[in-house]
BANU-942558 format. One record per residue (C-alpha): x negated, y negated, z negated; residue in one letter. Coordinates in Angstrom, 2 decimals. Example, Ala and Ser with C-alpha at 12.3 -4.5 7.8 and 13.67 -1.06 7.14 Angstrom:
-12.30  4.50  -7.80  a;
-13.67  1.06  -7.14  s;
This chain:
15.52  -20.99  18.45  m;
14.45  -19.11  21.29  q;
10.80  -17.94  20.91  n;
8.56  -20.19  23.17  m;
6.74  -18.63  25.82  k;
2.87  -20.35  26.58  n;
1.39  -20.24  30.13  d;
-0.93  -17.79  28.19  d;
-0.06  -14.85  26.25  d;
-0.42  -16.92  22.83  a;
2.63  -15.76  21.07  y;
2.39  -11.67  21.26  q;
5.70  -9.91  18.92  k;
4.18  -7.36  16.78  g;
0.56  -8.41  17.03  s;
-0.93  -9.40  13.35  i;
-0.84  -6.12  10.98  t;
0.66  -7.08  7.59  l;
-3.39  -6.81  6.74  g;
-4.46  -8.79  9.13  g;
-1.37  -11.18  8.03  a;
-3.19  -11.27  4.53  v;
-6.57  -11.54  5.91  a;
-5.46  -14.78  7.86  m;
-3.75  -16.56  4.74  g;
-6.93  -15.34  2.51  t;
-9.15  -16.70  5.15  g;
-7.67  -20.07  5.08  v;
-6.98  -20.65  1.38  m;
-10.54  -19.40  0.26  i;
-12.36  -21.63  3.07  g;
-11.14  -24.61  1.55  a;
-9.12  -23.81  -2.06  g;
-12.97  -22.80  -3.29  i;
-16.26  -24.65  -1.80  f;
-14.62  -28.11  -1.13  a;
-11.62  -28.30  -4.27  l;
-13.40  -26.39  -7.33  t;
-15.46  -29.75  -8.13  g;
-12.52  -31.98  -7.27  q;
-10.20  -29.67  -9.63  v;
-12.62  -29.99  -12.54  a;
-13.34  -33.90  -12.47  q;
-9.30  -34.55  -12.85  l;
-8.40  -31.39  -15.68  a;
-11.67  -31.21  -17.36  g;
-12.74  -28.06  -19.35  p;
-9.17  -26.61  -18.65  l;
-9.72  -26.45  -14.86  f;
-9.45  -22.94  -14.57  p;
-5.84  -22.97  -15.88  l;
-5.03  -25.40  -13.32  a;
-5.57  -22.98  -10.63  f;
-3.20  -21.26  -12.61  i;
-0.59  -23.78  -12.38  a;
-1.06  -24.59  -8.85  g;
-0.34  -20.71  -7.97  a;
2.55  -20.80  -9.91  v;
4.24  -24.26  -8.62  v;
2.86  -22.33  -4.88  t;
4.85  -19.22  -5.77  s;
8.00  -21.01  -6.22  f;
7.24  -23.16  -2.79  s;
6.77  -20.26  -1.04  a;
10.56  -19.30  -2.41  y;
12.12  -21.50  0.18  s;
9.49  -20.17  3.50  y;
9.86  -16.51  2.14  i;
14.02  -16.82  2.49  r;
13.58  -18.85  5.73  m;
11.52  -16.60  7.22  s;
13.48  -13.16  6.16  n;
16.36  -14.60  7.93  k;
14.45  -16.55  11.07  w;
10.94  -15.37  11.76  p;
9.59  -17.56  14.29  s;
6.29  -18.40  15.33  s;
7.61  -22.19  15.28  g;
6.71  -21.46  10.98  g;
7.81  -24.73  8.92  i;
9.03  -26.61  12.29  a;
11.40  -24.33  12.56  m;
12.40  -24.52  9.12  i;
12.55  -28.05  9.19  l;
14.99  -27.88  12.43  q;
17.06  -25.46  10.89  k;
17.50  -27.62  8.38  c;
17.52  -31.26  9.54  y;
18.19  -30.67  13.32  g;
16.24  -32.05  16.02  s;
15.80  -35.46  14.36  g;
12.85  -37.85  13.07  a;
13.31  -36.33  9.75  i;
12.35  -32.55  10.90  a;
10.03  -34.00  13.54  a;
8.12  -36.54  10.82  g;
8.06  -33.68  8.01  a;
6.64  -30.66  10.54  a;
4.41  -33.33  12.13  l;
3.19  -34.38  8.38  l;
2.56  -30.56  8.07  m;
0.10  -30.30  11.20  a;
-1.55  -33.55  9.55  l;
-2.03  -31.82  6.18  s;
-3.88  -28.86  8.08  m;
-5.95  -30.95  10.11  v;
-7.32  -32.88  7.24  i;
-7.88  -29.60  5.64  a;
-9.75  -29.01  8.54  e;
-11.80  -31.64  8.06  s;
-11.97  -30.85  4.65  l;
-13.44  -28.01  5.15  v;
-16.08  -28.78  8.07  a;
-17.58  -31.45  6.04  r;
-18.30  -28.95  3.01  t;
-19.75  -26.43  5.14  f;
-22.27  -29.81  5.92  a;
-22.57  -30.38  2.18  t;
-23.12  -26.60  1.56  y;
-25.54  -26.49  4.39  v;
-27.72  -29.46  3.61  l;
-28.39  -28.52  -0.18  r;
-31.50  -26.20  0.17  p;
-32.90  -29.27  1.92  f;
-31.53  -31.58  -0.84  d;
-29.73  -34.16  1.35  i;
-26.84  -35.18  -0.21  d;
-24.89  -37.51  1.95  g;
-26.49  -39.86  5.19  g;
-25.59  -39.46  9.13  p;
-26.31  -35.30  8.83  l;
-23.22  -34.23  7.00  v;
-20.51  -35.86  9.58  p;
-22.82  -34.82  12.31  i;
-22.88  -30.67  11.11  l;
-19.00  -31.00  10.75  a;
-18.25  -32.56  13.68  v;
-20.30  -29.44  15.19  g;
-18.82  -26.92  13.33  v;
-15.11  -28.08  14.54  i;
-16.69  -28.16  17.66  v;
-17.63  -24.74  17.34  f;
-14.15  -23.27  16.29  a;
-12.80  -25.11  19.42  f;
-14.87  -22.89  21.50  l;
-14.09  -19.67  19.45  v;
-10.35  -20.63  20.38  n;
-10.76  -21.28  23.33  i;
-12.16  -17.72  24.15  a;
-8.47  -16.27  22.78  g;
-6.02  -15.18  20.33  n;
-7.93  -11.38  19.73  r;
-11.27  -12.86  18.89  s;
-10.00  -15.06  16.09  v;
-7.76  -12.01  14.79  g;
-10.73  -9.73  14.61  l;
-13.14  -12.61  13.44  f;
-10.56  -13.90  10.54  s;
-10.39  -9.82  9.38  l;
-14.18  -9.42  9.10  v;
-14.79  -12.96  7.65  m;
-12.18  -12.55  4.86  a;
-13.96  -9.36  3.84  a;
-17.09  -10.73  3.65  i;
-15.69  -13.90  1.72  k;
-13.80  -12.57  -0.81  i;
-16.63  -9.92  -1.49  g;
-19.26  -12.21  -1.95  g;
-17.30  -14.85  -3.80  i;
-15.79  -12.35  -6.57  a;
-19.60  -10.74  -6.82  l;
-20.48  -14.70  -7.66  f;
-18.45  -14.99  -10.10  g;
-18.49  -11.91  -11.64  i;
-22.44  -12.30  -12.13  a;
-22.35  -16.02  -13.28  a;
-19.82  -14.86  -15.87  i;
-22.16  -11.86  -17.17  w;
-25.75  -13.63  -16.68  s;
-24.15  -16.47  -19.03  s;
-23.49  -13.54  -21.97  g;
-19.18  -14.33  -21.20  f;
-19.63  -18.62  -22.74  s;
-18.02  -20.99  -20.94  f;
-20.23  -24.23  -20.63  s;
-17.49  -25.98  -19.59  a;
-15.61  -25.96  -22.49  a;
-19.31  -27.26  -25.08  s;
-19.12  -30.54  -24.49  e;
-16.13  -33.40  -24.26  t;
-17.06  -36.83  -24.88  p;
-13.87  -38.02  -22.64  q;
-10.20  -36.74  -23.19  t;
-8.75  -35.01  -20.01  y;
-4.99  -36.19  -20.48  g;
-2.07  -34.57  -19.38  l;
-1.64  -36.90  -16.55  t;
-5.07  -35.64  -15.37  g;
-4.56  -31.86  -15.82  f;
-1.09  -32.30  -13.78  i;
-2.57  -34.32  -11.36  a;
-5.62  -31.84  -10.31  s;
-2.69  -29.46  -9.74  m;
-2.18  -31.28  -6.46  a;
-5.79  -30.36  -5.40  f;
-4.78  -26.39  -6.75  a;
-1.99  -26.67  -4.76  i;
-4.15  -27.60  -1.98  l;
-6.21  -24.63  -2.55  a;
-3.49  -22.22  -2.11  f;
-1.60  -24.05  0.96  k;
-2.72  -21.38  3.49  g;
-0.04  -19.34  2.65  f;
1.97  -21.66  5.06  t;
-0.35  -20.32  8.09  t;
1.48  -16.63  7.35  i;
5.04  -18.37  7.50  t;
3.09  -20.31  11.17  n;
2.88  -16.65  12.48  s;
6.47  -15.30  11.64  g;
7.60  -13.48  14.90  s;
3.83  -12.14  15.62  e;
3.98  -10.23  12.07  i;
5.46  -6.69  12.39  t;
8.56  -5.95  10.66  h;
8.49  -10.00  9.87  p;
11.74  -10.00  7.88  n;
9.46  -7.57  5.32  r;
6.44  -8.39  5.67  n;
6.18  -12.07  5.87  v;
7.17  -12.87  2.31  g;
4.90  -9.39  1.12  r;
1.90  -11.12  3.23  a;
2.42  -14.78  1.47  i;
2.74  -12.65  -2.57  m;
-0.66  -11.11  -1.75  l;
-2.66  -13.37  -0.57  s;
-1.19  -15.40  -3.42  i;
-2.26  -13.11  -5.83  g;
-5.61  -12.49  -4.12  i;
-6.82  -15.78  -4.28  c;
-5.53  -16.22  -8.22  v;
-7.76  -13.49  -8.77  a;
-11.05  -15.30  -6.82  v;
-10.58  -18.34  -7.98  y;
-10.16  -17.36  -11.60  l;
-13.53  -15.59  -11.69  l;
-15.09  -18.60  -9.35  v;
-13.68  -20.96  -11.78  a;
-15.06  -19.49  -15.14  f;
-18.36  -18.59  -12.86  g;
-18.97  -21.96  -12.31  v;
-17.60  -23.00  -15.77  g;
-19.78  -20.56  -17.04  s;
-23.17  -21.77  -15.46  s;
-21.88  -25.97  -15.60  l;
-20.77  -28.18  -17.89  t;
-18.33  -30.50  -16.90  i;
-20.25  -33.35  -16.40  d;
-22.76  -31.24  -14.20  q;
-19.99  -29.89  -12.37  i;
-18.31  -33.36  -11.13  v;
-21.77  -34.40  -10.34  a;
-22.25  -31.40  -7.50  a;
-18.37  -31.66  -7.23  r;
-18.95  -31.36  -3.57  d;
-21.13  -28.06  -3.99  y;
-20.56  -26.81  -7.26  s;
-20.38  -22.97  -6.41  l;
-24.22  -23.45  -4.78  a;
-25.23  -25.12  -8.25  e;
-23.63  -22.60  -10.42  a;
-25.34  -20.13  -8.67  a;
-29.06  -21.14  -9.80  q;
-28.95  -21.01  -13.24  p;
-26.76  -17.13  -13.02  a;
-28.52  -16.04  -10.06  l;
-31.66  -18.05  -9.59  g;
-33.23  -19.76  -6.31  r;
-31.84  -16.53  -4.23  t;
-28.60  -16.86  -5.32  g;
-28.43  -20.23  -4.30  f;
-29.49  -19.51  -0.90  f;
-26.85  -16.39  -0.85  l;
-24.14  -18.62  -2.01  t;
-25.01  -21.65  0.70  v;
-25.17  -18.90  3.26  i;
-21.72  -17.43  1.89  l;
-20.19  -21.11  2.03  a;
-21.23  -21.79  5.52  a;
-19.58  -18.53  6.62  v;
-16.27  -18.69  4.38  a;
-15.67  -22.94  5.93  t;
-16.65  -21.97  9.31  a;
-14.34  -19.09  9.54  s;
-11.72  -21.37  7.53  g;
-11.98  -23.82  10.12  v;
-11.70  -21.26  12.82  l;
-8.43  -20.08  11.37  a;
-7.06  -23.73  10.48  s;
-8.27  -24.85  14.25  v;
-6.05  -22.03  15.62  f;
-3.11  -22.50  13.17  a;
-2.84  -26.35  14.07  v;
-2.85  -26.27  17.28  s;
-0.29  -23.43  17.32  r;
1.82  -25.57  15.29  m;
1.49  -28.85  17.49  l;
2.20  -26.84  20.76  a;
5.27  -25.69  19.17  m;
6.23  -29.09  18.23  l;
5.34  -30.39  22.05  t;
7.97  -27.10  23.02  d;
10.50  -28.00  20.65  m;
10.13  -31.94  22.10  k;
9.61  -33.12  18.77  m;
6.63  -35.47  19.46  i;
5.51  -36.73  22.53  p;
2.89  -35.14  24.71  h;
0.45  -36.80  26.92  s;
-1.79  -34.58  29.38  h;
-4.48  -37.03  29.34  f;
-5.12  -35.56  33.07  g;
-6.33  -32.23  31.35  m;
-4.82  -28.94  33.20  s;
-4.31  -25.64  31.26  g;
-1.32  -25.06  28.86  p;
-0.39  -27.34  26.11  i;
-2.04  -25.18  23.56  q;
-5.15  -25.83  25.22  r;
-4.41  -29.81  24.73  h;
-3.04  -29.41  21.52  t;
-6.47  -27.75  20.67  l;
-8.39  -31.37  21.78  v;
-6.02  -32.99  19.87  y;
-6.86  -31.66  17.00  t;
-10.51  -31.29  17.47  v;
-10.82  -35.08  18.24  v;
-8.85  -35.95  14.51  i;
-10.80  -33.61  12.46  a;
-13.64  -34.47  13.80  s;
-12.89  -38.14  13.30  t;
-11.23  -38.04  9.77  l;
-14.38  -35.75  8.61  a;
-16.75  -38.70  10.08  v;
-15.31  -41.71  8.08  f;
-13.72  -40.23  5.20  f;
-15.43  -38.20  1.91  d;
-14.66  -35.45  0.64  l;
-12.43  -36.44  -2.16  g;
-10.69  -38.88  -0.12  r;
-10.02  -36.49  2.31  i;
-8.40  -34.23  -0.06  a;
-7.02  -36.45  -1.75  s;
-4.98  -37.91  1.69  l;
-4.17  -33.73  2.60  g;
-2.45  -33.78  -0.97  a;
-0.23  -36.31  -0.72  f;
0.46  -35.64  3.70  f;
1.65  -31.67  2.17  y;
3.48  -32.71  -0.91  l;
6.02  -35.28  0.53  i;
6.07  -32.36  3.49  m;
6.56  -29.56  0.83  d;
9.52  -31.38  -0.88  m;
11.36  -32.40  1.84  v;
11.44  -28.61  3.04  v;
12.82  -27.47  -0.04  h;
15.53  -30.19  0.06  w;
16.69  -29.09  3.28  g;
16.86  -25.78  2.53  v;
18.39  -26.83  -0.94  f;
20.83  -28.98  1.32  r;
22.15  -27.89  4.21  y;
20.82  -23.42  4.06  r;
21.02  -22.00  0.82  r;
23.93  -20.55  1.25  k;
22.85  -19.41  4.72  d;
19.63  -17.25  3.37  i;
21.53  -16.43  -0.25  g;
18.94  -18.64  -2.09  a;
18.83  -19.78  -5.76  s;
19.39  -22.91  -5.69  g;
17.62  -23.60  -9.21  i;
14.42  -21.86  -7.57  v;
14.67  -24.60  -5.10  l;
15.68  -27.45  -6.94  l;
12.79  -26.41  -9.33  t;
10.13  -25.87  -6.68  a;
11.42  -29.74  -5.61  l;
10.58  -30.87  -9.20  t;
6.96  -29.34  -9.65  f;
5.87  -31.13  -6.83  d;
7.58  -34.23  -7.67  a;
5.59  -34.54  -11.42  v;
2.52  -33.22  -9.35  v;
2.90  -36.12  -6.92  l;
3.87  -38.66  -9.29  a;
0.56  -37.56  -11.69  a;
-1.66  -37.38  -8.77  f;
-0.78  -41.07  -7.44  t;
-0.65  -42.88  -11.23  a;
-4.02  -41.19  -11.15  m;
-5.50  -42.16  -7.66  k;
-3.84  -45.70  -8.24  l;
-6.87  -46.40  -11.21  e;
-9.20  -44.66  -9.69  s;
-9.51  -45.11  -5.95  d;
-5.90  -47.38  -4.60  p;
-7.12  -47.59  -1.00  l;
-6.26  -43.97  -0.88  i;
-2.98  -44.33  -2.11  v;
-2.46  -47.18  0.66  i;
-4.27  -45.01  3.58  y;
-1.56  -42.20  2.61  a;
1.78  -44.17  2.24  a;
0.91  -45.83  5.23  t;
0.07  -42.44  7.47  g;
3.83  -41.18  6.16  i;
5.34  -44.30  7.10  v;
3.98  -44.62  10.17  a;
4.61  -40.86  11.27  v;
7.84  -40.82  10.05  f;
8.88  -44.23  11.58  a;
7.15  -43.03  15.04  l;
9.04  -40.38  15.00  e;
12.31  -42.20  14.93  r;
11.44  -44.43  17.74  l;
10.74  -41.27  19.52  y;
13.57  -39.56  19.15  l;
16.30  -42.31  18.35  s;
17.99  -40.68  15.03  r;
17.06  -39.39  12.01  w;
19.48  -36.03  11.57  l;
20.96  -34.27  14.09  a;
23.98  -33.03  12.48  p;
25.37  -30.21  14.65  q;
21.75  -28.53  14.71  a;
21.94  -28.54  10.87  a;
25.06  -26.66  10.34  h;
25.13  -24.35  13.34  e;
24.89  -20.70  12.19  h;
């Protein structure tokens, strides 16, 4: 598949360095993972929640194998869409899974936008109400405006933000652990037993906290020496995030009990900063959260609009201009912002995160199966690693579904309806599931 040219210079070969790619990956991951998901993971895993992040990283590393091997062979700005097309051809399976990926990215964007709003309103003791969605939509629109300003501003902004974010969050974690005298409050009281299912289900959110590595896959051909650096950037990003997440998990766990973390799950970091670092620490954490989530939304809006523009170029999704002028990526930016804003208005944090987990896990399984079934010989991949990745995803998805059917059956229905609708509409649009000639061409 040739590299698509857009009307503007959106795709420039070799325009992203290894450091830039790592900053982009960690930027997306740390925005969503830490601020939005720490509390959600703790709610399901209980006192073992720091371990859930490690388990999530292990599963993600197995998952990353498919993407790295495929990107090494065919580096492309199409990223995941290209991988799916190489496996299944231009049929509804590839297009549906690619669209699920794009939607899970849009969901991540509204998740991070709502987290931004929740943290910014904390100093005013505002917990809910209309201000949360209003602020969330505001930050999405801000990201849209920066993105229209062009590619270079996004790259530079991501680098600066990633440095501030990782440094600030690491300091928070160290300070919180230090001030607690290295004790772990979260383990002090366990009135309810958190079973194995809860722990495995919590890994769905932990995996969501690492899925930002796919942003690197989606910028394949723009990274310098992509055949080497895509894989390196992915593994470095995951490694940095594991270290940062563990620091934060232990920091939060040393300041707050599990009940307190769950009660403050949408803003657990700000809450944990208070006993450790006083009121000043609380305000600094709120500012850090605002910076991290705003830059997370920014990187995510960029990545999704790119992915949707790519799918449009590849004729995998229908496209309507709705009377807009300018390049396709400008239109897909508008779609992205509208969908993310709608989600941010109508769904709360927990539901948005759950929806994202369902979409992402299904897409990931479609990728592993496609690589295993059609491409593993071409890329010299190990069948055992691919099947292990597939099994991990399936086990986590089953546990997560079981937990959600118990606590919030409606979100399972929303997710299932969404997934079926995506594949059904793609089937109608493309009129075939697989394109066998493409799946087997070399």
